[in-house]
BAFIMAR-329446 format. One line per field, with one value per residue (C-alpha): residue number from 1; residue in three letters; x, y, z. Coordinates in nm, 2 decimals, m for minus. Layout:
BEGIN
i c(NUM|...);
aa c(ALA|...);
px c(X|...);
py c(Y|...);
pz c(Z|...);
***
This chain:
BEGIN
i c(1|2|3|4|5|6|7|8|9|10|11|12|13|14|15|16|17|18|19|20|21|22|23|24|25|26|27|28|29|30|31|32|33|34|35|36|37|38|39|40|41|42|43|44|45|46|47|48|49|50|51|52|53|54|55|56|57|58|59|60|61|62|63|64|65|66|67|68|69|70|71|72|73|74|75|76|77|78|79|80|81|82|83|84|85|86|87|88|89|90|91|92|93|94|95|96|97|98|99|100|101|102|103|104|105|106|107|108|109|110|111|112|113|114|115|116|117|118|119|120|121|122|123|124|125|126|127|128|129|130|131|132|133|134|135|136|137|138|139|140|141|142|143|144|145|146|147|148|149|150|151|152|153|154|155|156|157|158|159|160|161|162|163|164|165|166|167|168|169|170|171|172|173|174|175|176|177|178|179|180|181|182|183|184|185|186|187|188|189|190|191|192|193|194|195|196|197|198|199|200|201|202|203|204|205|206|207|208|209|210|211|212|213|214|215|216|217|218|219|220|221|222|223|224|225|226|227|228|229|230|231|232|233|234|235|236|237|238|239|240|241|242|243|244|245|246|247|248|249|250|251|252|253|254|255|256|257|258|259|260|261|262|263|264|265|266|267|268|269|270|271|272|273|274|275|276|277|278|279|280|281|282|283|284|285|286|287|288|289|290|291|292|293|294|295|296|297|298|299|300|301|302|303|304|305|306|307|308|309|310|311|312|313|314|315|316|317|318|319|320|321|322|323|324|325|326|327|328|329|330|331|332|333|334|335|336|337|338|339|340|341|342|343|344|345|346|347|348|349|350|351|352|353|354|355|356|357|358|359|360|361|362|363|364|365|366|367|368|369|370|371|372|373|374|375|376|377|378|379|380|381|382|383|384|385|386|387|388|389|390|391|392|393|394|395|396|397|398|399|400|401|402|403|404|405|406|407|408|409|410|411|412|413|414|415|416|417|418|419|420|421|422|423|424|425|426|427|428|429);
aa c(MET|THR|GLU|ALA|LYS|THR|ASP|GLY|GLN|GLY|ILE|LEU|ARG|GLY|ILE|THR|VAL|LEU|ASP|PHE|GLY|ARG|VAL|VAL|ALA|GLY|GLY|TYR|CYS|GLY|ARG|ILE|LEU|ALA|ASP|MET|GLY|ALA|ARG|VAL|ILE|LYS|VAL|GLU|ALA|THR|HIS|THR|GLY|ASP|HIS|ILE|ARG|LEU|LEU|GLY|PRO|MET|SER|GLY|THR|ASP|TRP|CYS|MET|PRO|PRO|SER|ILE|SER|PRO|ILE|PHE|MET|HIS|CYS|ASN|ALA|GLY|LYS|GLU|SER|LEU|SER|VAL|ASP|LEU|LYS|ARG|PRO|GLU|SER|ILE|GLU|LEU|ILE|ARG|ARG|MET|ILE|PRO|GLN|VAL|ASP|VAL|VAL|LEU|GLU|ASN|PHE|THR|SER|HIS|VAL|MET|PRO|GLY|LEU|GLY|LEU|GLY|TYR|GLU|ASP|LEU|ARG|ARG|ILE|ARG|PRO|ASP|LEU|ILE|MET|CYS|SER|ILE|SER|GLY|PHE|GLY|PRO|THR|GLY|PRO|LEU|ALA|ASP|ALA|PRO|ALA|ALA|ASP|GLY|ILE|ALA|GLN|ALA|MET|SER|GLY|MET|LEU|SER|LEU|MET|GLY|GLU|GLU|ASN|GLY|TYR|PRO|HIS|PHE|ALA|GLY|ASN|GLY|ILE|ALA|ASP|THR|ALA|SER|ALA|THR|THR|ALA|ALA|MET|ALA|ILE|LEU|ALA|ALA|LEU|LEU|GLU|ARG|MET|ARG|SER|GLY|THR|GLY|GLN|HIS|ILE|ASP|ILE|SER|MET|MET|HIS|THR|LEU|LEU|SER|MET|ASP|GLY|ALA|ALA|ALA|PRO|TYR|CYS|VAL|VAL|SER|LYS|GLY|GLU|HIS|LYS|VAL|PRO|ARG|SER|GLY|ARG|ALA|HIS|HIS|LEU|ALA|CYS|PRO|TRP|GLY|THR|PHE|ARG|GLY|PRO|GLU|GLY|LYS|TYR|LEU|VAL|ILE|MET|MET|THR|GLY|PRO|TRP|ALA|TRP|LYS|LYS|LEU|VAL|ALA|LEU|MET|GLY|ARG|GLU|ASP|LEU|LEU|THR|HIS|PRO|LYS|PHE|ALA|SER|ASP|GLU|ALA|ARG|LEU|ARG|HIS|LYS|TYR|GLU|VAL|HIS|ASP|ILE|ILE|GLU|ASP|TYR|LEU|MET|GLY|PHE|GLY|THR|ALA|GLU|ASP|ALA|TYR|ARG|ALA|LEU|ALA|ALA|GLU|ARG|LEU|LEU|VAL|GLY|ILE|VAL|LEU|ASP|PRO|TRP|GLU|ALA|ALA|THR|HIS|PRO|GLN|THR|PRO|PRO|GLU|MET|ILE|GLU|SER|ILE|PRO|TYR|PRO|TYR|ALA|GLY|ALA|LEU|PRO|THR|ILE|ALA|THR|ALA|PRO|ARG|PHE|SER|ARG|THR|PRO|THR|ARG|ILE|GLY|ARG|ALA|PRO|PHE|ILE|GLY|GLU|HIS|ASN|ARG|ARG|VAL|LEU|ARG|GLU|LEU|ALA|GLY|VAL|ASP|ASP|ALA|GLU|LEU|ASP|ARG|LEU|HIS|ARG|GLU|GLY|VAL|LEU|PHE|GLU|ASP|ALA|THR|VAL|THR|HIS|LEU|GLU|ALA|ALA|ALA|ALA|ALA|SER|ALA|PRO);
px c(m0.01|0.14|0.19|0.10|0.42|0.63|0.99|1.11|1.20|1.06|1.06|0.80|0.97|0.93|0.60|0.27|m0.05|m0.39|m0.62|m0.97|m1.06|m1.33|m1.41|m1.19|m1.12|m0.96|m0.85|m0.62|m0.48|m0.35|m0.26|m0.02|0.14|0.16|0.34|0.60|0.67|0.46|0.29|m0.09|m0.33|m0.67|m0.94|m1.25|m1.62|m1.66|m1.81|m1.86|m1.55|m1.50|m1.82|m1.60|m1.49|m1.80|m1.83|m1.84|m1.85|m1.59|m1.50|m1.23|m1.13|m0.83|m1.03|m1.08|m1.05|m1.29|m1.59|m1.43|m1.15|m1.29|m1.06|m1.10|m1.05|m0.74|m0.62|m0.71|m0.58|m0.29|0.00|m0.21|m0.28|m0.65|m0.77|m1.15|m1.31|m1.67|m1.64|m1.97|m1.85|m1.64|m1.38|m1.30|m1.26|m1.01|m0.82|m0.77|m0.68|m0.41|m0.26|m0.22|0.12|0.27|0.09|0.21|m0.07|m0.45|m0.65|m1.04|m1.30|m1.63|m1.88|m1.72|m1.92|m1.84|m1.46|m1.54|m1.86|m1.65|m1.42|m1.16|m1.14|m0.81|m0.88|m0.91|m0.62|m0.36|m0.39|m0.26|0.02|0.07|0.26|m0.02|m0.09|m0.47|m0.61|m0.99|m1.12|m1.49|m1.71|m1.75|m1.50|m1.57|m1.79|m2.07|m2.42|m2.32|m2.04|m2.25|m2.39|m2.30|m2.09|m1.96|m1.74|m2.04|m2.17|m1.82|m1.80|m2.13|m2.09|m1.73|m1.83|m1.66|m1.97|m2.10|m1.79|m1.85|m2.07|m2.24|m2.33|m2.69|m2.71|m2.69|m2.36|m2.14|m1.95|m1.57|m1.59|m1.29|m1.35|m1.17|m1.29|m1.21|m0.86|m0.76|m0.89|m0.68|m0.37|m0.40|m0.44|m0.14|0.07|m0.07|0.03|0.38|0.40|0.28|0.54|0.81|0.68|0.66|1.04|1.14|0.90|0.81|0.44|0.16|m0.17|m0.50|m0.56|m0.90|m0.94|m1.29|m1.37|m1.56|m1.30|m1.03|m1.17|m1.26|m0.89|m0.75|m0.94|m0.68|m0.87|m1.24|m1.26|m0.98|m1.18|m1.52|m1.38|m1.16|m1.48|m1.71|m1.93|m1.98|m1.74|m1.96|m1.78|m2.01|m2.02|m1.86|m1.86|m1.63|m1.53|m1.33|m1.50|m1.18|m1.00|m1.07|m0.97|m0.95|m1.12|m1.23|m1.24|m1.36|m1.10|m1.05|m1.12|m1.39|m1.11|m1.11|m0.84|m0.79|m0.63|m0.55|m0.43|m0.23|m0.18|m0.18|0.14|m0.04|m0.34|m0.12|0.08|m0.26|m0.41|m0.11|m0.11|m0.47|m0.39|m0.64|m0.44|m0.76|m0.90|m0.62|m0.82|m1.15|m1.36|m1.53|m1.16|m0.91|m0.92|m0.97|m1.27|m1.42|m1.33|m1.50|m1.82|m1.81|m1.65|m1.86|m1.77|m1.40|m1.44|m1.62|m1.32|m1.08|m1.26|m1.29|m0.91|m0.85|m1.09|m0.85|m0.59|m0.59|m0.56|m0.58|m0.20|m0.12|m0.33|m0.15|0.19|0.12|0.01|0.27|0.57|0.48|0.49|0.12|m0.07|m0.23|m0.31|m0.55|m0.82|m0.72|m0.94|m0.76|m0.61|m0.47|m0.31|m0.18|m0.03|0.08|0.46|0.49|0.38|0.68|0.67|0.71|0.38|0.20|0.33|0.22|0.14|0.09|m0.25|m0.37|m0.62|m0.56|m0.19|m0.01|m0.28|m0.16|m0.18|m0.15|0.13|0.09|0.24|0.57|0.89|1.18|1.53|1.67|1.37|1.13|0.78|0.67|0.32|0.20|m0.11|m0.45|m0.57|m0.85|m1.09|m0.92|m0.59|m0.37|m0.59|m0.35|m0.02|m0.13|m0.27|0.02|0.27|0.08|m0.17|0.02|m0.27|m0.18|m0.32|m0.56|m0.72|m0.73|m0.90|m1.15|m1.20|m1.25|m1.51|m1.70|m1.73|m1.52|m1.28|m1.35|m1.15|m1.29|m1.32|m1.08|m0.82|m0.88|m0.84|m0.51|m0.38|m0.49|m0.30|0.02|0.02|m0.03|0.27|0.49|0.79);
py c(m0.01|0.35|0.56|0.93|1.13|1.14|1.17|1.42|1.67|2.04|2.36|2.22|1.89|1.77|1.95|1.75|1.91|1.77|1.86|1.86|2.11|2.01|2.11|2.36|2.63|2.39|2.13|2.34|2.50|2.16|2.07|2.39|2.27|1.92|2.02|2.22|1.91|1.90|1.56|1.64|1.40|1.46|1.39|1.31|1.14|0.77|0.61|0.93|1.13|1.47|1.51|1.67|1.32|1.28|1.62|1.58|1.63|1.37|1.31|1.22|0.88|0.88|0.91|0.57|0.64|0.48|0.74|0.83|1.04|1.30|1.56|1.84|1.61|1.51|1.88|1.97|1.67|1.57|1.43|1.38|1.09|1.00|0.92|0.83|0.84|0.90|1.25|1.19|0.93|1.01|0.74|0.93|1.26|1.09|0.94|1.29|1.41|1.14|1.24|1.61|1.61|1.48|1.78|2.11|2.24|2.19|2.31|2.34|2.49|2.42|2.70|2.85|2.63|2.29|2.22|2.37|2.18|1.85|1.95|2.03|2.39|2.59|2.63|2.25|2.15|2.39|2.25|1.95|2.12|2.50|2.57|2.42|2.66|2.64|2.79|2.83|2.91|3.01|3.22|3.52|3.49|3.38|3.68|3.91|3.81|3.57|3.36|3.05|3.10|2.85|2.97|2.88|3.02|3.22|3.35|3.49|3.66|3.82|3.94|4.06|4.31|4.12|4.01|4.35|4.44|4.16|4.11|4.34|4.71|4.73|4.33|4.05|4.03|3.73|3.48|3.41|3.08|2.92|2.92|3.24|3.30|2.93|2.93|3.29|3.21|2.89|3.08|3.33|3.06|2.90|3.22|3.29|2.94|2.97|3.30|3.15|2.87|3.14|3.28|3.00|2.94|3.27|3.29|2.91|2.98|2.89|3.08|3.06|3.20|3.29|3.35|3.47|3.42|3.73|3.96|3.79|3.89|4.23|4.29|4.16|4.40|4.63|4.81|4.90|4.86|5.13|5.41|5.29|5.25|5.59|5.78|5.62|5.47|5.78|5.65|5.37|5.15|5.01|4.67|4.74|4.39|4.35|4.73|4.90|5.19|5.40|5.36|5.30|5.08|4.84|4.51|4.19|4.18|3.94|3.81|3.55|3.17|3.25|3.34|3.66|3.90|4.12|4.48|4.72|5.08|5.26|5.62|5.82|5.66|5.31|5.46|5.63|5.28|5.10|5.34|5.33|4.97|4.97|5.22|5.47|5.77|5.97|5.86|6.08|6.39|6.25|6.43|6.10|5.91|6.20|6.18|5.89|6.09|6.09|5.72|5.62|5.78|5.61|5.28|5.04|5.20|5.21|4.81|4.77|4.95|4.73|4.40|4.47|4.53|4.20|3.99|4.07|3.84|3.48|3.35|3.50|3.43|3.64|3.92|3.89|3.89|4.20|4.40|4.25|4.33|4.70|4.63|4.69|4.51|4.21|3.85|3.57|3.45|3.08|2.78|2.60|2.33|2.59|2.76|2.45|2.33|2.68|2.72|2.97|2.72|2.52|2.15|2.10|2.28|1.99|1.66|1.31|1.14|0.76|0.62|0.28|0.18|0.47|0.50|0.85|1.11|1.48|1.72|2.07|2.19|2.49|2.79|2.86|2.80|2.72|2.71|2.49|2.32|2.24|2.14|1.79|1.64|1.34|1.15|1.20|0.93|0.69|0.72|0.59|0.46|0.55|0.49|0.24|0.39|0.74|0.60|0.36|0.65|0.96|0.80|0.46|0.24|m0.12|m0.36|m0.53|m0.19|m0.07|m0.41|m0.36|0.03|m0.07|m0.35|m0.10|0.15|0.42|0.39|0.34|0.20|0.23|m0.10|0.02|0.05|m0.34|m0.43|m0.26|m0.40|m0.74|m0.70|m0.56|m0.85|m1.10|m0.95|m0.95|m1.20);
pz c(0.00|m0.10|0.22|0.24|0.20|0.54|0.38|0.65|0.39|0.32|0.55|0.78|0.85|1.21|1.26|1.32|1.21|1.32|1.05|1.12|0.81|0.59|0.22|0.07|0.33|0.59|0.35|0.13|0.43|0.55|0.19|0.17|0.49|0.36|0.06|0.28|0.47|0.75|0.85|0.82|0.97|0.84|1.09|0.92|0.99|0.96|0.65|0.45|0.53|0.41|0.21|m0.08|m0.13|m0.35|m0.50|m0.86|m1.16|m1.22|m1.59|m1.84|m1.99|m1.75|m1.42|m1.28|m0.90|m0.64|m0.55|m0.24|m0.42|m0.63|m0.81|m0.56|m0.26|m0.42|m0.48|m0.13|0.05|m0.11|0.11|0.42|0.63|0.72|1.06|1.05|1.39|1.53|1.72|1.87|2.09|2.41|2.33|2.00|2.21|2.43|2.14|2.00|2.35|2.39|2.06|2.14|2.31|1.99|1.80|1.70|1.51|1.54|1.23|1.21|1.01|1.20|1.33|1.64|1.90|1.78|1.88|2.24|2.26|2.19|2.45|2.17|2.22|2.24|2.61|2.65|2.41|2.55|2.90|2.75|2.54|2.64|2.35|2.09|1.80|1.70|1.39|1.33|1.00|1.00|0.78|1.00|1.28|1.66|1.78|1.65|1.55|1.28|1.47|1.46|1.10|0.84|0.55|0.23|m0.05|m0.23|0.09|0.19|m0.14|m0.09|0.28|0.20|m0.06|m0.33|m0.50|m0.54|m0.78|m1.00|m1.31|m1.56|m1.49|m1.38|m1.39|m1.14|m0.96|m1.08|m0.87|m0.90|m1.02|m0.87|m0.49|m0.41|m0.03|0.04|m0.09|m0.01|0.37|0.35|0.22|0.51|0.75|0.64|0.65|0.99|1.12|0.98|1.16|1.49|1.46|1.42|1.73|1.91|1.83|1.98|2.28|2.37|2.36|2.16|2.05|1.89|1.54|1.39|1.03|0.89|0.53|0.50|0.65|0.46|0.13|0.27|0.36|0.05|m0.16|m0.26|m0.53|m0.43|m0.06|0.07|m0.14|m0.01|0.37|0.37|0.24|0.50|0.21|0.02|m0.26|m0.45|m0.71|m0.96|m1.13|m1.45|m1.64|m1.92|m1.88|m1.59|m1.42|m1.40|m1.70|m2.09|m2.27|m1.96|m1.96|m2.15|m2.55|m2.77|m3.02|m3.31|m3.23|m2.98|m2.72|m2.50|m2.43|m2.11|m2.25|m1.97|m2.07|m1.82|m1.90|m2.25|m2.39|m2.39|m2.58|m2.84|m2.90|m2.94|m3.17|m3.39|m3.40|m3.52|m3.75|m3.62|m3.52|m3.59|m3.24|m3.08|m3.18|m3.19|m2.94|m2.81|m2.76|m2.70|m2.32|m2.07|m1.94|m2.29|m2.36|m2.04|m2.15|m2.47|m2.35|m2.54|m2.87|m2.77|m2.71|m3.06|m3.23|m3.05|m3.10|m3.47|m3.48|m3.28|m3.51|m3.79|m3.65|m3.73|m3.38|m3.03|m2.98|m3.29|m3.14|m2.81|m2.96|m3.15|m2.84|m2.60|m2.85|m2.77|m2.39|m2.35|m2.07|m2.25|m2.17|m2.32|m2.11|m2.04|m1.90|m1.62|m1.85|m2.09|m1.79|m1.67|m2.02|m2.11|m2.19|m1.90|m1.66|m1.53|m1.54|m1.17|m1.12|m1.24|m1.09|m1.17|m0.85|m0.85|m0.70|m0.65|m0.92|m1.13|m1.19|m1.22|m1.19|m1.28|m0.95|m0.92|m0.69|m0.44|m0.55|m0.33|m0.47|m0.24|m0.36|m0.07|0.04|m0.24|m0.18|m0.24|m0.34|m0.19|m0.29|m0.11|0.13|0.15|0.45|0.76|0.57|0.85|1.17|1.28|1.21|1.36|1.65|1.72|1.68|1.85|2.11|2.21|2.10|2.07|1.81|2.02|2.10|1.75|1.66|1.94|1.81|1.47|1.57|1.79|1.51|1.71|1.42|1.05|0.75|0.39|0.21|m0.03|0.24|0.35|m0.02|m0.05|0.27|0.16|m0.18|m0.01|0.23|m0.04|m0.26|0.05|0.05);
***
């Protein structure tokens, strides 16, 4: 049976994380830490595990994994070990508490009352290990009227102010389709955990970190929120869809092959270069287009002129190269597969990871690149795959007790794990 990555390498080697994170916001934070070399033990429900294990769609002729590992689960949980316990049972809570002296970081993204209600809140756990670091990710933070309200990526986009900025002018707001609230919160949480580990090295003390999805997106808005806040709400930022509200041309433009390009003009020199490329120097003196203010008032006419020019190229790449050669800000709107296979994407960004049943599956790396301690990707675990190893090593549970805990339903091991163990035993010399 192929094990999770525990090669003792990476910048976080020697750090053990007990990961109660679910779905993406919690799951991806643990994935970042695992790629950096931490031992990350995913604590998940019995039978079903993390419910994103079953989250589709799953397609493609090369996808032949058991249903307990979906592509999104694989992405958010690569390199982790799985401990599947029934947290509704006191015996399970005691097992967790027995592990805490060997754990550096506890990560969770339940609503604020859940972990304290289980007897696993920060105040409970710090009595077992005083220098423990605990990170809690929630929709809205631990206090305030929404502290116990459930949340998800789209809700955080809505409540942070972000959703109000996206979509067509005077139309419906449009979601960012890539789970930005989840992954931004996960990345912020990983950064905070690293800072807390550094502080623990200096002072010997642990601490509790709270990450709010709503407030993560609010704080990361470096374009609209600062103007709205400093004006105390008087400054309004409209949805502007394919055209920006502050400058023109600045937006999304239809090009050849059914592709779109983003073009951003920053200053009069850029507009002059673009009109020269288009052979439309007459626009420099036309009253509708001579100034940025005039172009903003007639932005859709500007878009039509630019799109007519772009359509004259054979390919979107040809159009891109013509504008990029003049050092203009331009990019092609790529789908995720195009981005992953683009010549600019280094080969190590997509790594083939061996899986039982499926063989090598391409997996996206997390983004940091270290020159001396490179990140490494492991495979995602099956439900309960590492129950025995984790509890032997971190809680001192012997084989007889492990057998009893499985038999009584305190622990759960997916049938896939049983099959893999049987196959491994049969192939052993």
